[in-house]
N, C-alpha and C positions, 0 to 999 in steps of 0.2 A: 212266215211271211214276210218280213222283214219291214221296212217302213215303205210304205205305198199311200199312193196318194188317188185324192176319191177318182179321180180319171181313173185309176191303173183298176184302181178295185170293179169300179162301176163295169170295168173290161172286161175282167177274171165273171163275174156275176152273170153276164151275157153270156160269158162261154158256158159259165155250168148250168143255165137256164137252156139255152140251145132254141131252137126255133120252135119246136113242138113240144115242152113237156109234161104234157095233160094233164096241167096241176089243177088248172079251173078258178085262180085265185087271184085280186090285185093287192101286192102288200107294198107298205111305205116303210123305209126303215129312214127313220130323221135322226141325221145326229147332229141335228143342233146347226150351230156355225159354222159347223165342217161342211153341211150339205146333206144330198138327202140320196137317195138308192129309190128309184122306183120300179116294181117288177110288176106287168103287166103277165097272165099265162089264161086270160081269158080267149084274148086276142091269138090268132095265129098270122104270121110268127108271131110268136111273142116277144113283148117289149121290156127292156131295162134300159132305163132312162135314168137323170137326175133332176126330173122334172115334181114339181111338189102339185103330184093328182092327185084327187081323193081316189083312199081305197079301199077296200073291206076290211084290211089288218093295219095297224100302224104301230110298228116297236121304235121306241125311244131309245137310245143307248150310244152313250158314247164311241165315239168313232175309232179311236184303237179298244177301246174292248169290239167293236165289231170284226175287226182283223183277229183279234185273237180268236173270237171262235169262229170266224168263216177257215182258219187254219187247221185250226184240232186244239190249239192250247189250252182253250178254256170252254170250259162245259157250259152252254148258254142256259138248262136246265140251273149251276150255280149260278150260272149271272143274274136271273132273273130275282133265286132264293135271297140273294143280296143286294136287290134293289139297283142292280148297275143295270137293269134289261125293263122296260116298259112295254105292255102291249096293251092296244086299245082295239075294239073292234072283235073281231070276231077271235078272238083265243084261241080256238079251237087248230086255227089255220095255220097260226105262229110253230102250235108241236110239231108240222108236220115241213118245214120249212124247210128242214135236213135233208128230203129227199131230193128236192132240186139245187140247191145252193150248199149242202154240206161238206165238207172238208172232203168227204169219200168223193162227190165229185171232182173235185180238182185233183185227183189221182195221189191222193197223201189216204194214209191210213189218218184216223182219228187219234189223237193222243194229249185230251182234256187233261186239265186240272179236276181241283175238287174246292177252288173259290168262290 
């Protein structure tokens, strides 16, 4: 996916989620000092912002790792097992996120590593 900004990634996630994903959860990706992406699929139209709102599930990950995961260059499960991705709240929701924001939603097949 190359080097992208938080604003570009937020717009990409907005495109992937769409107006009404049917997912029905709120998720916050916390990139520390690099910012946040908040996804609300409870409200219709779905909302993707950089707000620091309360979420059912929070995923803490470095922005660079998130970019690799979202492009299919890194496996989210491998990142989790390596301690590079931490989940609080409803962990089950995090395992279903690929259905709304995974690399296949970008129109590209996943090509994940095993790190």
